[in-house]
C-alpha positions as CSV (number, residue, x, y, z in Angstrom):
1,M,-7.1,156.8,-65.9
2,S,-8.7,157.9,-62.8
3,E,-9.1,155.6,-59.8
4,I,-12.9,155.3,-60.2
5,D,-12.4,154.4,-63.9
6,A,-9.8,151.7,-63.0
7,F,-12.2,150.3,-60.4
8,R,-15.1,150.4,-62.9
9,E,-13.0,148.2,-65.2
10,R,-12.2,145.8,-62.4
11,Y,-15.9,145.7,-61.3
12,E,-17.1,145.1,-64.9
13,R,-14.7,142.2,-65.2
14,H,-15.9,140.8,-61.8
15,V,-19.6,141.0,-62.8
16,G,-18.7,139.2,-66.0
17,H,-17.1,136.4,-64.1
18,V,-20.3,136.0,-61.9
19,A,-22.5,136.2,-65.0
20,A,-20.5,133.5,-66.8
21,G,-20.6,131.3,-63.7
22,D,-16.8,131.5,-63.3
23,M,-17.0,131.5,-59.5
24,K,-13.3,130.6,-59.2
25,S,-12.3,133.9,-60.8
26,A,-15.0,135.8,-58.9
27,L,-13.9,134.4,-55.5
28,A,-10.2,135.3,-56.4
29,E,-11.3,138.9,-56.5
30,M,-12.6,138.9,-52.9
31,V,-10.8,139.4,-49.6
32,P,-9.7,135.9,-48.7
33,A,-10.2,136.3,-44.9
34,N,-13.8,137.3,-45.5
35,L,-14.8,134.3,-47.6
36,P,-16.0,132.1,-44.8
37,T,-18.8,134.6,-43.9
38,V,-19.2,137.0,-46.9
39,F,-22.2,135.1,-48.3
40,D,-24.1,134.7,-44.9
41,G,-27.6,136.1,-45.3
42,V,-27.0,137.3,-48.8
43,D,-29.1,136.2,-51.8
44,V,-26.7,135.5,-54.7
45,P,-27.2,133.7,-58.0
46,R,-26.2,130.1,-57.8
47,G,-26.2,128.8,-61.3
48,A,-26.8,130.0,-64.8
49,I,-27.5,133.7,-65.1
50,D,-30.2,134.7,-67.6
51,G,-29.1,138.3,-67.7
52,H,-27.3,141.1,-65.7
53,R,-26.8,144.8,-65.6
54,I,-24.5,147.1,-63.7
55,V,-26.5,149.8,-62.1
56,G,-23.9,151.7,-60.2
57,V,-20.2,152.2,-59.4
58,R,-19.1,154.9,-56.9
59,A,-16.5,155.8,-54.3
60,D,-17.5,155.8,-50.7
61,G,-14.6,157.2,-48.6
62,D,-11.7,154.8,-49.0
63,R,-13.9,152.1,-50.4
64,M,-15.6,151.5,-53.7
65,I,-19.2,150.3,-54.2
66,G,-20.4,148.3,-57.1
67,E,-24.1,147.4,-57.7
68,A,-25.4,144.9,-60.2
69,V,-28.7,143.3,-60.9
70,Y,-28.7,139.6,-61.9
71,V,-31.7,137.8,-63.5
72,Y,-31.7,134.3,-62.1
73,E,-34.5,131.7,-62.1
74,G,-37.0,134.2,-63.3
75,R,-36.3,136.8,-60.7
76,E,-34.0,139.7,-60.2
77,I,-31.3,139.9,-57.4
78,G,-29.8,143.2,-56.5
79,L,-26.3,142.6,-55.3
80,R,-24.1,145.4,-53.8
81,S,-20.4,144.7,-53.2
82,I,-18.2,146.8,-51.0
83,W,-14.5,146.8,-52.2
84,E,-11.3,147.7,-50.3
85,N,-7.9,148.4,-51.6
86,H,-5.4,145.8,-50.5
87,D,-1.9,146.6,-51.5
88,G,-3.0,148.3,-54.7
89,T,-5.6,145.8,-55.7
90,W,-9.3,146.3,-55.2
91,L,-11.0,143.3,-53.6
92,A,-14.6,142.7,-52.6
93,A,-14.8,142.7,-48.9
94,A,-18.6,142.5,-48.2
95,L,-21.9,141.8,-50.0
96,E,-25.4,142.9,-49.4
97,N,-28.7,142.9,-51.3
98,F,-30.7,145.8,-52.4
99,A,-34.2,145.9,-54.0
100,P,-33.6,145.9,-57.8
101,G,-36.4,148.6,-58.1
102,D,-34.3,150.9,-56.0
103,A,-31.4,150.8,-58.5
104,S,-30.5,154.2,-59.9
């Protein structure tokens, strides 16, 4: 399995945790040192998700990028996560929003 395929599986599992409202598992897949500020200024779903779709997974240098759109409270939230490899494990290090209409 290629590195991007392995990351895609990890990212799909992570998005599943978010969609299920399992924030404990989702947070466990993030860089612990970044948790105090990773959500600052980022619009994220905070409750039951009505729907979701993964719109992109790609490598960007030594990082991986995952993009998903979540349907929450009648609106769509585009959420991009930037992942870093920490001792052989991909962990989300940063979050940012994107316009869902810009999703590829």
